[in-house]
VOLUMZA-842296 format. One line per 2 residues: number of its first residue (from 1); for each residue y, x negated, z of N, C-alpha, C. Coordinates in nm, 2 decimals, always signed. Atoms other than C-alpha are relative to their C-alpha. Layout:
N
NUM	Y X Z Y X Z Y X Z ~ ... .
//
This chain:
254
1	-0.10 -0.08 -0.07 -3.87 +0.94 -1.47 -0.07 +0.09 +0.10 ~ +0.07 -0.08 -0.10 -3.97 +1.11 -1.14 +0.04 +0.15 -0.01 .
3	-0.03 -0.15 +0.01 -3.97 +1.49 -1.08 +0.14 +0.03 +0.05 ~ -0.14 -0.02 -0.06 -3.65 +1.47 -0.87 +0.10 -0.02 -0.11 .
5	-0.10 +0.03 +0.10 -3.46 +1.31 -1.15 +0.00 +0.10 -0.11 ~ +0.02 -0.10 +0.11 -3.60 +1.55 -1.41 +0.07 +0.13 +0.04 .
7	-0.06 -0.13 -0.05 -3.49 +1.85 -1.20 +0.15 -0.01 +0.01 ~ -0.15 +0.02 -0.01 -3.14 +1.71 -1.14 +0.06 +0.01 -0.14 .
9	-0.05 +0.00 +0.13 -3.09 +1.65 -1.51 +0.00 +0.14 -0.07 ~ +0.02 -0.13 +0.06 -3.22 +1.99 -1.61 +0.11 +0.10 +0.06 .
11	-0.10 -0.09 -0.06 -2.99 +2.17 -1.36 +0.14 -0.03 -0.04 ~ -0.13 +0.05 +0.03 -2.69 +1.96 -1.46 +0.03 +0.02 -0.15 .
13	-0.02 +0.00 +0.15 -2.74 +1.93 -1.84 -0.03 +0.13 -0.07 ~ +0.04 -0.12 +0.07 -2.91 +2.25 -1.93 +0.05 +0.13 +0.07 .
15	-0.05 -0.12 -0.07 -2.81 +2.50 -1.66 +0.14 -0.01 +0.05 ~ -0.14 +0.01 -0.02 -2.46 +2.37 -1.62 +0.04 +0.01 +0.15 .
17	-0.03 +0.00 -0.14 -2.47 +2.34 -1.24 +0.08 -0.12 +0.04 ~ -0.08 +0.11 -0.04 -2.22 +2.12 -1.06 -0.08 -0.09 +0.09 .
19	+0.07 +0.10 -0.09 -2.33 +1.81 -0.86 -0.01 +0.06 +0.14 ~ +0.00 -0.06 -0.14 -2.23 +2.00 -0.54 -0.11 +0.11 +0.01 .
21	+0.10 -0.11 +0.00 -2.45 +2.30 -0.64 -0.14 -0.06 +0.00 ~ +0.13 +0.06 +0.01 -2.74 +2.08 -0.73 -0.04 -0.07 +0.14 .
23	+0.02 +0.06 -0.13 -2.71 +1.88 -0.40 -0.04 +0.10 +0.10 ~ +0.03 -0.10 -0.09 -2.72 +2.20 -0.21 -0.14 +0.06 -0.02 .
25	+0.14 -0.05 +0.03 -3.03 +2.33 -0.39 -0.11 -0.10 +0.03 ~ +0.10 +0.11 -0.02 -3.21 +1.99 -0.36 +0.00 -0.05 +0.14 .
27	-0.01 +0.05 -0.14 -3.11 +1.95 +0.01 +0.03 -0.15 +0.01 ~ -0.05 +0.14 -0.01 -2.93 +1.62 -0.05 +0.15 +0.00 -0.01 .
29	-0.14 +0.01 +0.00 -2.58 +1.50 -0.09 +0.05 -0.03 -0.14 ~ -0.05 +0.01 +0.14 -2.36 +1.51 -0.41 +0.00 -0.14 -0.05 .
31	-0.01 +0.13 +0.05 -2.32 +1.13 -0.43 -0.14 -0.05 -0.06 ~ +0.13 +0.04 +0.05 -2.70 +1.09 -0.48 -0.02 +0.07 -0.13 .
33	+0.01 -0.07 +0.13 -2.69 +1.35 -0.76 +0.08 -0.07 -0.10 ~ -0.09 +0.07 +0.09 -2.40 +1.17 -0.92 -0.06 -0.14 -0.05 .
35	+0.06 +0.13 +0.03 -2.58 +0.83 -0.90 -0.13 +0.02 -0.09 ~ +0.12 -0.03 +0.08 -2.90 +0.99 -1.05 +0.04 +0.02 -0.15 .
37	-0.04 -0.03 +0.14 -2.71 +1.12 -1.35 +0.06 -0.12 -0.07 ~ -0.05 +0.12 +0.06 -2.52 +0.80 -1.41 -0.11 -0.10 -0.04 .
39	+0.11 +0.09 +0.03 -2.84 +0.60 -1.39 -0.07 +0.03 -0.13 ~ +0.06 -0.04 +0.13 -2.98 +0.80 -1.68 +0.10 +0.02 -0.11 .
41	-0.09 +0.00 +0.11 -2.67 +0.77 -1.88 +0.08 +0.13 -0.03 ~ -0.07 -0.13 +0.02 -2.52 +1.12 -1.83 +0.15 -0.02 +0.04 .
43	-0.14 +0.01 -0.04 -2.14 +1.14 -1.83 +0.04 +0.12 +0.09 ~ -0.03 -0.10 -0.10 -2.01 +1.33 -1.53 +0.12 +0.08 -0.04 .
45	-0.11 -0.09 +0.02 -1.78 +1.63 -1.57 +0.11 -0.03 +0.10 ~ -0.11 +0.01 -0.11 -1.44 +1.60 -1.40 +0.01 +0.13 +0.07 .
47	-0.01 -0.12 -0.09 -1.34 +1.86 -1.14 +0.04 +0.12 -0.08 ~ -0.05 -0.11 +0.08 -1.15 +2.08 -1.39 -0.11 +0.06 -0.09 .
49	+0.11 -0.04 +0.09 -1.44 +2.08 -1.64 -0.11 +0.08 +0.08 ~ +0.10 -0.06 -0.08 -1.69 +2.17 -1.37 +0.04 +0.14 +0.05 .
51	-0.05 -0.13 -0.05 -1.47 +2.45 -1.23 +0.00 +0.10 -0.12 ~ -0.01 -0.09 +0.11 -1.42 +2.59 -1.58 -0.14 +0.06 -0.03 .
53	+0.13 -0.05 +0.02 -1.80 +2.61 -1.63 -0.05 +0.10 +0.10 ~ +0.04 -0.10 -0.10 -1.85 +2.78 -1.30 +0.07 +0.13 -0.02 .
55	-0.07 -0.13 +0.03 -1.59 +3.04 -1.39 -0.06 +0.07 -0.11 ~ +0.06 -0.06 +0.12 -1.74 +3.10 -1.73 -0.14 +0.06 +0.03 .
57	+0.14 -0.05 -0.03 -2.09 +3.14 -1.58 +0.01 +0.11 +0.11 ~ -0.02 -0.10 -0.10 -1.95 +3.37 -1.31 -0.05 -0.04 +0.13 .
59	+0.05 +0.05 -0.12 -2.07 +3.15 -1.03 +0.11 -0.01 +0.11 ~ -0.11 +0.01 -0.10 -1.73 +3.13 -0.87 +0.12 +0.08 -0.05 .
61	-0.12 -0.07 +0.04 -1.40 +3.32 -0.87 +0.11 -0.10 -0.01 ~ -0.11 +0.09 +0.01 -1.07 +3.16 -0.96 +0.05 -0.04 +0.14 .
63	-0.04 +0.04 -0.14 -0.97 +2.95 -0.65 +0.14 +0.04 +0.04 ~ -0.14 -0.02 -0.04 -0.60 +3.03 -0.67 +0.06 +0.13 -0.05 .
65	-0.05 -0.12 +0.06 -0.56 +3.35 -0.87 +0.03 +0.11 +0.10 ~ -0.03 -0.10 -0.10 -0.38 +3.61 -0.66 +0.02 -0.04 +0.14 .
67	+0.00 +0.05 -0.14 -0.36 +3.38 -0.36 +0.13 -0.08 +0.01 ~ -0.11 +0.09 -0.04 -0.06 +3.21 -0.19 -0.05 -0.09 +0.11 .
69	+0.04 +0.09 -0.11 -0.15 +2.91 +0.01 +0.10 -0.03 +0.10 ~ -0.10 +0.03 -0.11 +0.01 +2.84 +0.34 +0.02 -0.15 +0.00 .
71	-0.03 +0.14 -0.01 +0.17 +2.50 +0.41 -0.12 -0.08 +0.06 ~ +0.11 +0.07 -0.07 -0.12 +2.42 +0.64 -0.12 -0.02 -0.09 .
73	+0.11 +0.01 +0.09 -0.38 +2.49 +0.37 +0.03 -0.11 -0.10 ~ -0.03 +0.10 +0.10 -0.19 +2.27 +0.12 -0.02 -0.14 +0.06 .
75	+0.02 +0.13 -0.06 -0.18 +1.98 +0.37 -0.14 -0.03 +0.02 ~ +0.14 +0.03 -0.02 -0.55 +2.02 +0.45 -0.06 -0.04 -0.13 .
77	+0.05 +0.04 +0.13 -0.63 +2.01 +0.08 +0.04 -0.14 -0.04 ~ -0.05 +0.14 +0.04 -0.41 +1.71 +0.02 -0.06 -0.11 +0.08 .
79	+0.07 +0.10 -0.09 -0.56 +1.53 +0.32 -0.14 -0.03 -0.05 ~ +0.14 +0.01 +0.05 -0.91 +1.60 +0.18 +0.00 -0.09 -0.12 .
81	-0.01 +0.08 +0.12 -0.81 +1.44 -0.15 +0.02 -0.14 +0.03 ~ -0.03 +0.13 -0.04 -0.67 +1.14 +0.02 -0.12 -0.07 +0.06 .
83	+0.13 +0.05 -0.07 -0.99 +1.10 +0.23 -0.10 -0.03 -0.11 ~ +0.10 +0.02 +0.11 -1.20 +1.13 -0.09 +0.03 -0.13 -0.07 .
85	-0.03 +0.13 +0.07 -1.01 +0.84 -0.25 -0.03 -0.12 +0.09 ~ +0.02 +0.12 -0.09 -1.02 +0.62 +0.06 -0.15 -0.03 +0.02 .
87	+0.14 +0.02 -0.02 -1.40 +0.67 +0.09 -0.07 -0.04 -0.13 ~ +0.07 +0.03 +0.13 -1.47 +0.60 -0.28 -0.04 -0.14 +0.00 .
89	+0.05 +0.14 +0.00 -1.68 +0.30 -0.34 +0.08 -0.09 -0.10 ~ -0.07 +0.09 +0.09 -1.54 -0.01 -0.50 -0.03 +0.01 -0.14 .
91	+0.05 -0.01 +0.14 -1.75 +0.03 -0.81 +0.06 +0.12 -0.07 ~ -0.05 -0.13 +0.06 -1.63 +0.39 -0.86 +0.15 -0.02 -0.03 .
93	-0.15 +0.02 +0.02 -1.26 +0.28 -0.82 +0.02 -0.09 -0.12 ~ -0.01 +0.10 +0.12 -1.32 -0.01 -1.07 -0.03 +0.08 -0.13 .
95	+0.03 -0.08 +0.12 -1.47 +0.24 -1.31 +0.11 +0.09 -0.04 ~ -0.12 -0.08 +0.03 -1.17 +0.47 -1.28 +0.11 -0.08 -0.05 .
97	-0.10 +0.09 +0.05 -0.94 +0.18 -1.33 -0.02 -0.04 -0.14 ~ +0.04 +0.04 +0.13 -1.13 +0.08 -1.64 +0.03 +0.11 -0.10 .
99	-0.03 -0.12 +0.09 -1.10 +0.44 -1.78 +0.14 +0.01 -0.03 ~ -0.14 -0.01 +0.02 -0.73 +0.43 -1.72 +0.05 -0.10 -0.10 .
101	-0.03 +0.10 +0.09 -0.70 +0.10 -1.90 -0.04 +0.03 -0.14 ~ +0.05 -0.04 +0.13 -0.91 +0.22 -2.19 +0.08 +0.11 -0.06 .
103	-0.09 -0.11 +0.05 -0.70 +0.54 -2.22 +0.13 -0.06 -0.05 ~ -0.12 +0.06 +0.04 -0.39 +0.32 -2.23 -0.01 -0.07 -0.14 .
105	+0.03 +0.07 +0.12 -0.54 +0.11 -2.51 -0.01 +0.09 -0.12 ~ +0.02 -0.10 +0.11 -0.63 +0.42 -2.71 +0.13 +0.06 -0.05 .
107	-0.13 -0.07 +0.04 -0.27 +0.55 -2.71 +0.07 -0.07 -0.12 ~ -0.08 +0.05 +0.11 -0.05 +0.50 -3.01 +0.12 -0.07 +0.05 .
109	-0.12 +0.06 -0.05 +0.26 +0.29 -2.99 +0.11 +0.10 +0.03 ~ -0.09 -0.11 -0.02 +0.46 +0.61 -3.01 -0.02 +0.06 +0.14 .
111	+0.04 -0.06 -0.13 +0.27 +0.76 -2.71 +0.04 -0.09 +0.12 ~ -0.04 +0.10 -0.10 +0.32 +0.44 -2.51 +0.15 +0.00 +0.03 .
113	-0.15 +0.00 -0.01 +0.69 +0.43 -2.58 +0.05 +0.12 +0.07 ~ -0.04 -0.12 -0.06 +0.72 +0.79 -2.48 -0.02 +0.00 +0.15 .
115	+0.03 +0.01 -0.14 +0.56 +0.72 -2.15 +0.10 -0.09 +0.07 ~ -0.10 +0.10 -0.05 +0.79 +0.42 -2.09 +0.14 +0.07 +0.02 .
117	-0.13 -0.07 -0.01 +1.09 +0.64 -2.17 +0.01 +0.09 +0.11 ~ +0.01 -0.09 -0.12 +0.98 +0.90 -1.92 +0.02 -0.07 +0.13 .
119	-0.01 +0.08 -0.12 +0.94 +0.63 -1.66 +0.14 -0.05 +0.03 ~ -0.14 +0.05 -0.02 +1.29 +0.49 -1.72 +0.09 +0.12 +0.03 .
121	-0.08 -0.12 -0.04 +1.43 +0.84 -1.71 -0.02 +0.04 +0.14 ~ +0.03 -0.03 -0.14 +1.26 +0.90 -1.38 +0.08 -0.09 +0.10 .
123	-0.08 +0.10 -0.08 +1.42 +0.58 -1.24 +0.15 +0.03 +0.00 ~ -0.14 -0.03 +0.00 +1.76 +0.68 -1.36 +0.03 +0.13 +0.08 .
125	-0.02 -0.13 -0.08 +1.72 +1.03 -1.21 +0.00 -0.03 +0.15 ~ +0.01 +0.04 -0.14 +1.62 +0.87 -0.88 +0.13 -0.07 +0.05 .
127	-0.12 +0.08 -0.03 +1.92 +0.64 -0.89 +0.12 +0.09 +0.02 ~ -0.12 -0.09 -0.01 +2.17 +0.93 -0.93 -0.02 +0.12 +0.09 .
129	+0.02 -0.12 -0.08 +2.00 +1.22 -0.76 -0.10 -0.02 +0.12 ~ +0.09 +0.03 -0.11 +1.75 +1.06 -0.53 -0.14 +0.02 -0.04 .
131	+0.15 -0.02 +0.03 +1.37 +1.02 -0.54 -0.05 +0.13 +0.06 ~ +0.06 -0.12 -0.06 +1.14 +1.31 -0.46 -0.02 -0.02 +0.15 .
133	+0.02 +0.02 -0.14 +1.06 +1.15 -0.12 +0.14 +0.00 +0.07 ~ -0.13 -0.01 -0.06 +1.43 +1.10 -0.05 +0.05 +0.14 +0.03 .
135	-0.04 -0.14 -0.01 +1.50 +1.46 -0.12 -0.08 +0.08 +0.10 ~ +0.09 -0.07 -0.10 +1.20 +1.57 +0.09 +0.05 -0.03 +0.14 .
137	-0.05 +0.04 -0.13 +1.32 +1.37 +0.39 +0.13 +0.06 +0.03 ~ -0.13 -0.06 -0.02 +1.68 +1.49 +0.35 -0.01 +0.15 +0.03 .
139	+0.02 -0.14 -0.02 +1.57 +1.85 +0.33 -0.06 +0.03 +0.13 ~ +0.07 -0.03 -0.13 +1.34 +1.84 +0.63 +0.09 -0.04 +0.12 .
141	-0.09 +0.04 -0.11 +1.59 +1.65 +0.84 +0.12 +0.10 +0.02 ~ -0.11 -0.10 +0.00 +1.87 +1.90 +0.75 -0.05 +0.13 +0.07 .
143	+0.06 -0.11 -0.06 +1.63 +2.18 +0.85 -0.01 -0.02 +0.15 ~ +0.02 +0.04 -0.14 +1.58 +2.00 +1.18 +0.14 -0.01 +0.07 .
145	-0.13 +0.00 -0.06 +1.96 +2.01 +1.24 +0.09 -0.12 -0.02 ~ -0.08 +0.12 +0.02 +2.07 +1.67 +1.12 +0.09 +0.01 -0.12 .
147	-0.08 +0.01 +0.12 +2.36 +1.60 +0.89 -0.04 -0.12 -0.07 ~ +0.06 +0.11 +0.07 +2.22 +1.38 +0.62 +0.08 -0.02 -0.13 .
149	-0.07 +0.03 +0.13 +2.43 +1.22 +0.34 -0.09 -0.09 -0.09 ~ +0.08 +0.07 +0.10 +2.26 +1.09 +0.03 +0.09 -0.09 -0.09 .
151	-0.06 +0.09 +0.09 +2.36 +0.78 -0.17 +0.15 -0.02 +0.04 ~ -0.13 +0.02 -0.06 +2.66 +0.71 +0.06 +0.04 -0.15 -0.02 .
153	-0.05 +0.14 +0.01 +2.87 +0.40 -0.02 +0.06 -0.04 +0.13 ~ -0.04 +0.02 -0.14 +2.88 +0.29 +0.34 +0.09 -0.12 +0.03 .
155	-0.09 +0.11 -0.01 +3.04 -0.05 +0.30 +0.05 -0.04 -0.14 ~ -0.06 +0.02 +0.13 +3.26 -0.04 -0.01 +0.03 -0.14 -0.04 .
157	-0.04 +0.14 +0.04 +3.37 -0.40 +0.01 -0.12 -0.08 -0.05 ~ +0.13 +0.07 +0.05 +3.00 -0.51 -0.04 -0.08 +0.08 -0.10 .
159	+0.06 -0.09 +0.09 +2.92 -0.22 -0.27 -0.14 +0.04 +0.05 ~ +0.13 -0.04 -0.06 +2.64 -0.12 -0.03 -0.02 +0.15 +0.00 .
161	+0.03 -0.14 +0.00 +2.51 +0.22 -0.13 -0.14 +0.02 +0.07 ~ +0.12 -0.02 -0.07 +2.24 +0.35 +0.10 -0.07 +0.13 -0.04 .
163	+0.07 -0.12 +0.04 +1.97 +0.62 +0.04 +0.04 +0.12 +0.08 ~ -0.03 -0.11 -0.09 +2.02 +0.84 +0.34 +0.07 -0.05 +0.12 .
165	-0.08 +0.04 -0.12 +2.27 +0.83 +0.62 +0.02 +0.11 +0.09 ~ -0.01 -0.10 -0.11 +2.28 +1.02 +0.95 +0.12 -0.05 +0.09 .
167	-0.12 +0.05 -0.07 +2.64 +0.96 +1.08 -0.01 +0.01 +0.15 ~ +0.00 -0.02 -0.15 +2.59 +1.11 +1.43 -0.09 -0.10 +0.07 .
169	+0.09 +0.10 -0.06 +2.31 +0.86 +1.50 +0.03 -0.14 -0.05 ~ -0.03 +0.13 +0.06 +2.46 +0.57 +1.30 -0.13 -0.06 -0.05 .
171	+0.13 +0.04 +0.04 +2.12 +0.55 +1.14 -0.01 +0.02 -0.15 ~ +0.02 +0.01 +0.14 +2.03 +0.46 +0.78 -0.15 +0.01 -0.03 .
173	+0.14 +0.00 +0.04 +1.71 +0.55 +0.60 -0.01 -0.05 -0.15 ~ +0.02 +0.05 +0.13 +1.61 +0.34 +0.30 -0.14 +0.03 -0.05 .
175	+0.14 -0.03 +0.06 +1.32 +0.47 +0.08 -0.03 -0.11 -0.11 ~ +0.04 +0.11 +0.09 +1.16 +0.17 -0.09 -0.11 +0.04 -0.09 .
177	+0.11 -0.03 +0.10 +0.97 +0.25 -0.41 -0.09 -0.12 -0.03 ~ +0.09 +0.11 +0.03 +0.69 +0.04 -0.55 +0.06 -0.13 -0.05 .
179	-0.06 +0.13 +0.05 +0.92 -0.21 -0.72 +0.06 -0.08 +0.11 ~ -0.05 +0.08 -0.11 +1.04 -0.32 -0.38 -0.11 -0.09 +0.07 .
181	+0.10 +0.08 -0.06 +0.70 -0.46 -0.28 -0.12 -0.03 -0.09 ~ +0.11 +0.03 +0.10 +0.48 -0.47 -0.60 +0.07 -0.06 -0.12 .
183	-0.06 +0.06 +0.12 +0.54 -0.69 -0.91 -0.01 +0.08 -0.12 ~ +0.01 -0.09 +0.11 +0.58 -0.40 -1.14 +0.08 -0.06 -0.12 .
185	-0.08 +0.06 +0.11 +0.85 -0.58 -1.34 -0.01 -0.15 +0.00 ~ +0.02 +0.15 -0.01 +0.72 -0.93 -1.27 +0.03 -0.06 +0.13 .
187	-0.01 +0.07 -0.13 +0.70 -1.17 -0.98 +0.14 -0.04 +0.03 ~ -0.14 +0.05 -0.02 +1.05 -1.31 -1.03 +0.09 +0.12 +0.04 .
189	-0.08 -0.12 -0.03 +1.21 -0.96 -1.02 -0.03 +0.05 +0.14 ~ +0.04 -0.05 -0.13 +1.01 -0.87 -0.71 +0.06 -0.09 +0.11 .
191	-0.06 +0.09 -0.10 +1.13 -1.18 -0.52 +0.15 +0.03 +0.01 ~ -0.14 -0.04 +0.00 +1.49 -1.09 -0.62 +0.03 +0.13 +0.08 .
193	-0.01 -0.13 -0.07 +1.44 -0.74 -0.49 -0.02 -0.01 +0.15 ~ +0.03 +0.03 -0.15 +1.29 -0.86 -0.16 +0.12 -0.06 +0.06 .
195	-0.12 +0.07 -0.05 +1.59 -1.09 -0.11 +0.12 +0.09 +0.01 ~ -0.12 -0.09 -0.01 +1.84 -0.82 -0.19 -0.02 +0.10 +0.11 .
197	+0.02 -0.09 -0.11 +1.67 -0.58 +0.05 +0.02 -0.07 +0.14 ~ -0.02 +0.08 -0.13 +1.68 -0.85 +0.33 +0.15 -0.01 +0.02 .
199	-0.15 +0.01 -0.02 +2.05 -0.91 +0.27 +0.06 +0.13 +0.04 ~ -0.05 -0.13 -0.03 +2.12 -0.54 +0.27 -0.03 +0.04 +0.14 .
201	+0.04 -0.03 -0.13 +1.93 -0.48 +0.59 +0.08 -0.08 +0.10 ~ -0.07 +0.09 -0.10 +2.09 -0.78 +0.76 +0.15 +0.04 +0.01 .
203	-0.14 -0.04 +0.00 +2.44 -0.67 +0.66 +0.02 +0.13 +0.08 ~ -0.01 -0.12 -0.07 +2.38 -0.32 +0.80 -0.02 -0.02 +0.15 .
205	+0.03 +0.02 -0.14 +2.22 -0.44 +1.12 +0.11 -0.07 +0.07 ~ -0.11 +0.07 -0.06 +2.51 -0.68 +1.18 +0.12 +0.09 +0.03 .
207	-0.10 -0.10 -0.03 +2.74 -0.38 +1.18 -0.04 +0.11 +0.10 ~ +0.05 -0.09 -0.10 +2.54 -0.20 +1.44 -0.07 +0.12 -0.04 .
209	+0.08 -0.11 +0.05 +2.34 +0.04 +1.23 -0.14 -0.01 +0.04 ~ +0.15 +0.00 +0.00 +1.98 +0.14 +1.29 -0.05 +0.02 -0.14 .
211	+0.05 +0.00 +0.14 +1.79 +0.08 +0.97 -0.15 +0.04 +0.00 ~ +0.14 -0.04 +0.02 +1.47 +0.27 +0.89 -0.04 -0.02 -0.15 .
213	+0.04 +0.02 +0.14 +1.29 +0.15 +0.58 -0.14 +0.06 -0.02 ~ +0.13 -0.07 +0.03 +1.02 +0.38 +0.44 -0.06 -0.05 -0.13 .
215	+0.07 +0.05 +0.12 +0.77 +0.24 +0.20 -0.07 +0.11 -0.07 ~ +0.05 -0.11 +0.09 +0.69 +0.47 -0.09 -0.07 -0.05 -0.12 .
217	+0.08 +0.03 +0.13 +0.42 +0.44 -0.36 +0.05 +0.08 -0.11 ~ -0.05 -0.08 +0.10 +0.61 +0.70 -0.55 -0.07 +0.13 -0.03 .
219	+0.07 -0.13 +0.02 +0.34 +0.97 -0.55 -0.08 +0.04 +0.12 ~ +0.06 -0.04 -0.13 +0.28 +1.06 -0.19 -0.06 +0.14 +0.00 .
221	+0.06 -0.13 -0.01 +0.05 +1.34 -0.12 +0.08 +0.08 +0.11 ~ -0.07 -0.08 -0.10 +0.18 +1.63 +0.09 -0.03 -0.04 +0.14 .
223	+0.04 +0.05 -0.13 -0.02 +1.51 +0.39 +0.07 -0.13 +0.04 ~ -0.07 +0.13 -0.03 +0.13 +1.16 +0.36 +0.15 +0.03 +0.02 .
225	-0.14 -0.03 -0.02 +0.48 +1.31 +0.33 +0.02 +0.06 +0.14 ~ -0.01 -0.06 -0.14 +0.42 +1.51 +0.65 -0.01 -0.11 +0.10 .
227	+0.02 +0.11 -0.09 +0.30 +1.19 +0.82 +0.13 -0.08 +0.01 ~ -0.13 +0.08 +0.01 +0.62 +1.01 +0.71 +0.11 +0.07 +0.07 .
229	-0.11 -0.07 -0.06 +0.86 +1.28 +0.82 -0.02 +0.01 +0.15 ~ +0.03 +0.00 -0.15 +0.69 +1.31 +1.16 +0.04 -0.13 +0.07 .
231	-0.03 +0.13 -0.06 +0.73 +0.94 +1.22 +0.15 -0.02 +0.00 ~ -0.14 +0.02 +0.01 +1.09 +0.94 +1.10 +0.07 +0.09 +0.11 .
233	-0.06 -0.09 -0.10 +1.17 +1.24 +1.33 -0.02 -0.05 +0.14 ~ +0.03 +0.06 -0.13 +1.01 +1.06 +1.62 +0.10 -0.11 +0.03 .
235	-0.09 +0.11 -0.02 +1.23 +0.76 +1.56 +0.14 +0.05 +0.03 ~ -0.14 -0.06 -0.02 +1.55 +0.97 +1.53 +0.01 +0.06 +0.14 .
237	+0.00 -0.06 -0.14 +1.46 +1.16 +1.85 +0.02 -0.11 +0.10 ~ -0.02 +0.12 -0.10 +1.43 +0.82 +2.03 +0.14 -0.06 -0.01 .
239	-0.14 +0.05 +0.02 +1.76 +0.70 +1.88 +0.10 +0.09 +0.07 ~ -0.09 -0.10 -0.06 +1.92 +1.02 +1.99 +0.00 +0.00 +0.15 .
241	+0.01 +0.01 -0.15 +1.79 +0.99 +2.35 +0.07 -0.13 +0.05 ~ -0.06 +0.13 -0.04 +1.89 +0.62 +2.38 +0.01 -0.09 -0.12 .
243	-0.03 +0.09 +0.12 +2.05 +0.41 +2.11 -0.07 -0.14 +0.03 ~ +0.08 +0.12 -0.02 +1.82 +0.10 +2.07 +0.08 -0.13 +0.01 .
245	-0.07 +0.13 -0.01 +1.92 -0.25 +2.16 -0.01 -0.07 -0.14 ~ -0.01 +0.06 +0.14 +2.00 -0.48 +1.86 -0.14 -0.04 -0.05 .
247	+0.13 +0.05 +0.05 +1.65 -0.63 +1.84 -0.10 +0.11 -0.04 ~ +0.09 -0.12 +0.03 +1.50 -0.28 +1.81 +0.05 +0.09 -0.11 .
249	-0.07 -0.09 +0.09 +1.72 -0.14 +1.54 -0.06 +0.00 -0.15 ~ +0.06 +0.01 +0.13 +1.50 -0.23 +1.24 -0.14 +0.06 +0.01 .
251	+0.13 -0.07 -0.01 +1.21 +0.01 +1.19 -0.06 +0.01 -0.14 ~ +0.07 -0.02 +0.13 +0.95 +0.01 +0.90 -0.10 +0.11 +0.02 .
253	+0.09 -0.12 +0.00 +0.76 +0.33 +0.82 -0.09 -0.01 -0.13 ~ +0.09 +0.01 +0.12 +0.45 +0.32 +0.59 -0.08 +0.13 -0.01 .
//
């Protein structure tokens, strides 16, 4: 083991310094410190564990105690987390996926059933009250001056209930969760869902509506939500200025 590795291990394991602090002291970057520790079999502390150690050692103050973050700060933090995930190496992502699978295997049948029940409850809540993203879009558009109806039965004869409806612009916003484009409940159900969505969009377009379909993974970061609402507002502004011709009335937002 070379001197660099020995120093890193001592600072991390004995002196409880974070990888960021060690990198700063050794004039290198945190990923190199993390790789060194992993190479020698050391388990890395997660963010909350590292922060707890720093607080206990008096090396940092509590990051949020007594502070109120502005919306801009929250978006910046959220964007940073998204960037961190996008820049993560394939091996690190695979490692995290394995940890998640291992954690699932370690759960008891009761714990797994509890998680499934919570998931089903969330789906039921979204069906009656709207998903978090639906509510977010509705709230922001209402603040922008639009009249937005949620879960409107717009074509009773076909039992077509839509997510969000803006009557003044004859525009519909459908928020498609993961089950609309990922085989969460199996490939067969996914194909049925895709066909149902196509029929629904076709029926609405044939009646002269503008249809905006927003793709949602179900856990959008604040920065992603802001990106989505900005795009939606741009589309609505364009529709308000000049109602689009038939071939331009179907818009997808990701």
